[in-house]
N, C-alpha and C positions, 0 to 999 in steps of 0.2 A: 504493499500500499504505499502511495506517495502522498506527500502533503505539500502544499503550496500557498501562496497568498497572491490575491490580486489587489492592486492598488488603484482605486478610482477616486481622482481628485474630485474635491467637494463641488468645483464648478468647471467640468472640462471644457464648456464653450469659452469660458473667459480665458483659460490657459491657451486653448488653440487660437484664440484671436489674438491673444498678446504675442504666441510664437510666430503666427503667420505675419504679424506687424514687423516683428525682429527679422524674419527671414526676408521681407520685402526690403529692409533697409540694407541686408547684407549681400543681396544678389548682384548687384552691380559690381561690387568689390569682388565677389568670388568669380565672376566672368573675367574681369580684369586681370585677375591674378592668373588663372587659367590661361588666358591668352598671352601671358608674359612667356609662357612655355611652349606655345603653340608654333608647329611647323610654319613658316612663310616662305612661299615662292613668289606670287603675285599678290598675296594678301587677301585672297577671296575666301579662303577658310576662316581666318580670324575676323574677316568684316562682315560676314554671314552669320556668326554665332549669336545666338539670343538665348535669353532665360524664360522658363515657363514655370509658373508657380502654382500649385493646386493645393489649397489647404497647408499641410505640414510638409509638402514635398516639393522640392526645388529640382527642376531638370534644366541642365545645361547643354543645349544642342549645337552642333555643328552640322549643318544641314546638307553639306556637299557628299554627293555620292561615295566618294572615295575617303571621306573622313575616318571611318572605322579602320580601313586598312593601314592608313598612315599613322593612326593612333598607336597601333600594335607593332607594325613591322617596318622595316627599313633603317636607314640610317639617315637621320634628319640633318638637313644642310644648315649650318650655322652661318652662312654667307650674309643672309638678311636679317635673321634673328639670332644673335650669339647664344640665346637661352633656349632655343629650340631643343625639344625633348620628345621621345617616345612617352605615352601615357602622360601627356601634358597635365590633365586634370589632377591625376593622383600625385604627380610631382608637386603641383600647387598645393593641394591639401596637406602633403607632407611639410612642405615649406610655410604656407600662410595659415594653416589650419588653426594655429592659436589665435591669430588675428581675427578670424573668422568667428571665433568663439566669443572673444571680446565684442564684438560689434553685435553678435547675438544677445549677449548679456545687457549691453546697454540699452537694447531694444525693449527690456522687460523693465527698465528702470522708469 
């Protein structure tokens, strides 16, 4: 037999609303930080990126048909963007994740 506990906040709607507002405040910074490491040839991949927020979820989208392939494979040229990296969003999260947390926390204040 297993035991567990489910935590239900007293006002989940209020918490969700506050987090949504904080996430809205952070999303452009998150996109900017991710694009800091994005591969750049002509700039189309970087320039067409956008964010989409739904409730507590934030999606960052690079809509070009080749985006997934170049995210995971190849050797990013650093001729145009010296910070270019594979898995640029993960690299940004590893580098700037603490900053994102601070922005989110300030959104609750």
